[in-house]
C-alpha positions in Angstrom: -0.2 20.2 -11.4 1.2 19.6 -14.4 0.9 15.9 -16.3 4.1 14.4 -17.9 4.2 12.1 -20.9 7.0 9.4 -19.5 7.0 6.1 -20.4 7.7 3.3 -17.7 11.8 3.1 -18.8 11.7 7.0 -18.2 9.9 6.8 -14.5 13.4 7.0 -12.6 14.6 10.2 -14.8 11.3 11.9 -13.8 11.2 10.8 -10.3 14.5 11.9 -9.6 13.6 15.2 -10.9 10.7 15.4 -7.9 7.9 13.9 -10.1 4.9 12.4 -8.4 2.7 9.2 -9.4 -0.9 9.8 -9.7 -2.8 6.3 -9.2 -5.8 7.3 -10.6 -4.7 9.0 -13.6 -1.9 6.4 -13.8 0.7 9.3 -14.9 3.5 11.2 -13.3 3.0 14.5 -12.8 4.8 17.7 -11.3 3.7 19.1 -8.0 2.4 22.5 -7.9 5.2 25.2 -7.4 8.0 23.4 -8.7 9.9 24.8 -12.2 8.7 22.9 -15.2 12.3 23.4 -17.4 13.8 20.5 -16.0 10.9 18.2 -17.2 10.7 19.7 -20.8 11.4 16.5 -22.6 8.0 15.0 -20.9 5.7 17.9 -21.3 2.7 17.7 -23.6 3.2 20.1 -26.7 0.6 22.7 -25.4 2.5 23.0 -22.3 4.2 26.4 -21.3 7.7 26.1 -20.2 8.9 29.4 -18.5 12.2 30.5 -17.0 15.9 30.1 -18.4 17.9 27.0 -17.9 20.0 27.1 -14.8 23.2 25.4 -13.7 20.8 23.6 -10.9 18.2 22.4 -13.9 21.4 21.0 -15.9 22.8 19.2 -12.7 19.1 17.7 -11.9 19.1 16.6 -15.6 22.7 15.0 -15.7 21.9 13.1 -11.9 18.3 11.6 -13.5 20.0 10.6 -16.7 22.7 8.7 -14.5 20.1 7.2 -12.3 18.0 6.4 -15.3 21.3 4.7 -16.9 22.2 2.9 -13.5 18.7 1.4 -13.0 18.9 -1.5 -15.5 17.9 -4.8 -14.2 19.2 -8.0 -15.4 17.4 -11.0 -14.4 18.8 -14.4 -15.1 17.2 -18.1 -14.6 19.0 -20.3 -12.6 21.6 -22.0 -14.7 22.2 -25.5 -14.8 25.6 -26.7 -13.2 26.8 -27.7 -17.1 26.1 -24.3 -18.4 27.4 -21.9 -15.6 31.1 -23.2 -15.3 31.5 -23.1 -19.2 29.9 -19.2 -19.5 31.7 -18.2 -16.7 35.2 -19.6 -17.4 34.8 -17.7 -20.6 33.9 -14.4 -18.9 36.9 -14.9 -16.5 39.3 -15.4 -19.1 38.2 -12.6 -21.3 38.5 -10.3 -18.3 42.2 -11.6 -17.6 43.7 -11.9 -21.2 44.9 -9.1 -23.2 42.5 -7.5 -26.2 44.0 -9.3 -28.8 43.9 -12.9 -27.2 40.5 -12.5 -25.7 38.3 -15.3 -27.0 35.1 -14.6 -28.4 32.5 -14.0 -25.9 30.4 -16.9 -25.4 26.9 -16.6 -26.1 24.5 -16.2 -23.4 21.8 -19.1 -23.6 18.6 -17.1 -24.5 16.5 -19.3 -22.0 18.5 -17.4 -19.1 16.8 -14.4 -20.1 13.1 -14.3 -18.8 10.1 -12.3 -21.1 10.1 -8.8 -20.4 6.5 -9.1 -19.1 7.8 -11.3 -16.3 10.1 -8.5 -14.9 8.4 -5.4 -15.2 6.4 -4.6 -11.8 2.7 -4.4 -12.6 2.1 -0.9 -11.4 4.5 1.9 -10.3 5.8 2.2 -6.7 3.6 3.6 -3.8 4.3 7.3 -3.4 3.0 9.4 -0.9 1.2 12.6 -1.3 3.3 15.5 -2.1 1.6 17.5 1.2 2.4 14.4 3.2 4.9 14.8 6.1 4.1 11.8 8.1 3.7 11.8 12.2 5.9 9.9 14.6 5.0 6.3 15.9 4.7 7.4 19.4 2.0 10.0 18.2 0.1 7.4 16.3 0.3 4.8 19.2 -0.5 7.4 21.7 -3.8 7.9 19.9 -4.8 4.4 19.7 -4.0 4.1 23.5 -6.2 7.3 24.4 -9.0 5.7 21.7 -9.2 2.8 24.0 -8.8 4.3 27.2 -12.1 6.5 26.2 -13.8 3.7 24.7 -13.7 0.8 27.2 -14.3 0.5 30.9 -13.6 -2.5 33.2 -15.6 -5.3 31.9 -16.3 -9.0 33.2 -14.6 -11.3 30.6 -14.3 -15.0 30.3 -10.7 -16.5 29.7 -8.4 -19.1 30.2 -4.6 -19.0 32.1 -2.2 -19.7 29.4 1.0 -19.1 31.9 1.3 -17.5 35.2 4.6 -15.6 36.5 4.9 -14.2 39.9 7.4 -11.3 39.7 9.9 -10.6 42.8 8.0 -7.1 42.6 4.7 -8.8 43.7 3.1 -8.3 40.3 1.4 -11.5 38.7 2.1 -11.5 34.9 -0.2 -13.7 33.2 -0.9 -14.8 29.3 -4.3 -15.3 28.8 -6.4 -16.6 26.0 -9.6 -17.9 24.7 -9.7 -21.4 23.1 -12.8 -23.1 21.6 -13.3 -26.2 20.2 -9.4 -27.2 20.9 -8.3 -24.3 18.9 -7.0 -21.0 20.2 -9.0 -18.0 18.9 -7.4 -15.0 21.1 -4.4 -14.3 23.4 -2.8 -11.6 25.1 -1.1 -10.5 28.2 -2.9 -9.6 31.4 -1.4 -8.1 34.6 -2.5 -8.2 38.3 -0.8 -5.5 40.1 0.9 -5.9 43.6 -1.9 -3.8 45.1 -4.6 -6.3 44.4 -2.5 -9.5 44.2 -4.5 -10.9 47.2 -7.5 -12.0 44.8 -5.1 -14.8 43.7 -5.0 -16.5 46.8 -8.6 -15.5 47.8 -9.5 -17.5 44.8 -7.3 -20.7 45.8 -9.2 -20.7 49.0 -12.7 -20.4 47.6 -12.2 -23.2 44.8 -9.7 -25.4 46.0 -8.0 -25.0 42.9 -4.5 -23.9 41.9 -4.1 -20.5 40.0 -2.3 -22.4 36.8 -2.3 -22.9 33.3 -5.5 -24.5 32.2 -7.9 -23.0 34.7 -11.1 -20.8 33.0 -11.8 -17.8 34.9 -14.2 -14.9 35.1 -12.3 -11.7 35.4 -13.0 -8.0 36.0 -10.4 -6.5 33.3 -9.6 -3.2 31.9 -8.1 -2.9 28.3 -5.0 -1.0 27.9 -2.7 0.1 25.4 0.8 1.1 25.8 3.1 2.6 23.2 6.1 0.6 24.4 4.4 -2.7 25.6 1.2 -3.0 23.4 -2.3 -4.5 24.2 -3.1 -6.2 27.7 -5.3 -6.2 30.6 -5.5 -5.0 34.0 -7.2 -7.9 36.1 -8.7 -6.3 39.6 -11.5 -9.1 40.5 -12.1 -12.8 39.9 -15.4 -14.6 40.4 -14.5 -18.2 41.9 -18.3 -19.2 41.0 -17.6 -19.3 37.6 -14.2 -21.7 37.9 -16.1 -23.7 40.3 -19.0 -24.3 37.6 -16.4 -25.1 35.1 -14.7 -27.7 37.4 -17.6 -29.6 38.5 -19.1 -29.5 34.7 -15.3 -31.3 33.7 -15.5 -33.6 36.7 -19.0 -34.5 35.5 -17.5 -35.0 31.8 -14.7 -37.4 33.1 -17.2 -39.5 35.2 -19.4 -39.9 32.1 -16.5 -40.9 29.6 -15.4 -43.3 32.4 -19.0 -44.8 32.7 -18.8 -45.1 28.8 -15.7 -47.1 28.6 -16.6 -49.1 31.8 -14.2 -48.1 34.2 -16.9 -47.1 36.8 -20.0 -48.9 37.0 -23.5 -46.8 37.4 -23.2 -47.6 41.3 -19.6 -45.8 41.7 -20.7 -42.9 39.9 -24.2 -42.7 41.8 -22.0 -42.6 45.1 -19.6 -39.9 43.8 -16.5 -42.2 43.3 
């Protein structure tokens, strides 16, 4: 690996020739195995350049020079409506009139051009290591799926139904979440497969409550991750006692609130009204 003495303005030229950026050293370098001849203008004095210049080398240098020349960024402040028409009119008239009749170019207002420091990036673009080839997204997600499958088994989880959709296939598709102090803290999709969908009707018979949004549940669920559909839960059991306890707690809270607001009297509360 050979480091280069390339300035910021020369970064596009050396990059076009195949140089990479070392963020630790904050320098551009030539990867191992590459010919140093094309990088001769940026090599330290002690570096040895071997090999005659070839047509390929000349072509690389030419393309690098073109890239460096083309990559000139000009940034303007947004101009006022009073300044812009006059400036553009001068430009347009100058482009259409014969050379002898063209008016002198209108001076560009200096406040349109920001300071150089404001347009120069703070650091060079991120570059992958010279040996990096990358892996397909499907391979990465398959690894995530395997890790979740091996790391988690079916677990009892408390959650709240956000939405319920009964599919024609017999599957039940859910959105579930965790709501603490009126704020959502978690949310994901969940599925009850057709083969186990009877747990929904059993729940409704046991609790007298509809299996609908807003109901809190204690369920047995297995976390799964699929490359095409993302993360979800597969639910295979529901404990109705948890929901009954939650419903009773809600009823008690409502009664206490109504008593405080003097909608019910103490006698009504004692009688279970």
